[in-house]
N, C-alpha and C positions, 0 to 999 in steps of 0.2 A: 581418710579421716572417717571414723565410725559415726553412724547416725546418733543423734542425741537420744537419750533415754527420756521419753515423754512421760513415763510413769514415775519418775523420780520427783519427790515433793519439792516445791519451790521454797527456798528459805529466804525470808526477808528480814532486814533489820527492823527494829521497832519504828524508826522514823519513816522508812519506806512503807511499812505496813500501815502506819497512821495516814500517810499521804494517799495510799491506795484506797483506804476506807473513806477519806474525805472526797476523793475523786468519784468513787462509786456512789456515795450519798448524794453528791451534787448532780450526777447524771440521772439518778433515779428521780430526784426531786424535779429536774427539768422535764423529764418524760411525763411524769404525773401531772405537772402543771400544763404542759402542752396538750395533753389528751383530755384535760378536764372538760372543755366545751363539748368534745365529741361524746364523752361518757354521759354528760347531761342530756344531749340529744337522744342517746340510746335509751336512757331512763324515761324520757318523755314519750318516745315511740312505744315502749313497752306499756306504759300507763295508758296511752291512747288505744293500744290493741286490746288491753284487758277491760277497758270501758267500765271502770268502777265508779259509782256515784261519789260526788264530792263530799256529801254529808250522809250520815247514817240513816236519818229519817227526814221526811218532809212534813212541814206544817202549813204549807201553802199550796193550793188554795184552801185546804182544810187539813185538820189533824189526821195523820196517817195516809196522806195522799201517796199515789204511786211514785216510787223513787227509782225508775228505770233509766238506764242510759242505753240507747240503742247502739249495739256494737258494729257500726257500719265499717269502720276500719278493719276490724277482725274479719268481717264477712268478705270484704274485698281482698284482703291479704290471703285468706284461705282459698279463695277462688283462683287467684294468680298462682299460689303455691301448688294447688292441685293440677293446674295446667302444666306447670313446669315439670313436676314429677311424672305426669303421664307422658309428656313429650319425650322425656329421656328413657323411661323404663317400660313403656307400653309396647314398643317394637322389639321383636326378638329377631336376630341376635342384637345385643347392644353394641357389640364390636363387629365391624366389617373390615375385611382385609382385601386389598387390591394387590395382586402380585405384580412386581415390576417387569417381569419377563416370563416367558413360557416355562423356564426351568422351575419357577416357584409356584406354578399353577396348582400342582397337587398338594402343596402345603397350606394353601389359603384356608380351605374349609376346616381341616383339623386344628389349625391355629385359632380360628374363630371359635370353635367348640371348646378348646382349652381355655381361652380368655373368658368365655361365658361361664364355664364351670368355676374358674378362679374368682370371678367377680361375685358370684353368688355364694360359693362355699368357703373361700379363703378370705377374700377381702371384705365380704359382707357389704357391698357397695350400697345397696338400698338402705340397710339399717344405719349406715354411716351418713349417707347423703340426705336423707329426708329431714332430720333436724337441722342440718346445715342449710338446706334450701329454705326451710321455714324461717330461720333466723336471718338469712340473707334477704328474703322477701320483706320481713318486718323492719330490719335495721339498715339494710343496704350493705352489710358486710357479714362475714362468717369465717370460722377458722376450722381447719382440719389438720391434724398432726399425723405423723407416720412413726409411731413408736415401735420398738422391737418387743414382740410379745412372745413369752414362753408359757403356753397354756398346757401344763402337765398336771394331771390330777391323780391323786392316790385314791384308788377306789376298788371296790369288790369286783373281781372279774375271774374268768377262767384262766388258770395257769397252764403252762406248756404240758405238764403231766396230766392234765384233765381235771385236776381238783379245783376247788373254788378257794380264792384267797385274795389278799390285797396286793395290788401291783400298781406301778405308775403307768398311766396311759397318756400318751402325747396327743393332744388335739391340734396344736399349732405351735410352731417355732418359726419366727421370722417377722418381717415388718407387716403391719396391718393398719390401714387408715382408721382414724378415730376422730369423732367430732369433739370439738372443745367449746363448751358454752361461753357466751360473751362475758358472763360474770367471772369466769376463771382467767380472763386475759388481763 
């Protein structure tokens, strides 16, 4: 039996399409209702971190009195965040490899060097993880996705014949971790 063609469009009758739409609408409504309290907690945590005054100006104890809110939560969160980032990225190499037996001993150091290069040059781990660490420290959760990225740029460059002209330059093709802000979830 040949494998099914997964690229063939699914054809639904109108009644089945309407039933599927109802089902998906009900599921989305249930998810949004279920995560509502969590989203409210996140909003409150962000407001506490930003430490904005409740009113625009103060008239007590006198007109034009100082209207400061001391950002103690932001100060504490930023200190914890800095410790987390330094704990992970201060030591080099970030990746260490223990060979399981003597046959793999000569491959350990080159593998560590490759992973170090990949995490800085290809995966951009620091750039991806620092906003994730900050959001996780603020809210207790964070999201990172792994999309397929094709970074090909049409730019002015030297052509094979030595002349200058436009050509496609490939910077990256493949998966690359990417931070997702909580507002986009």
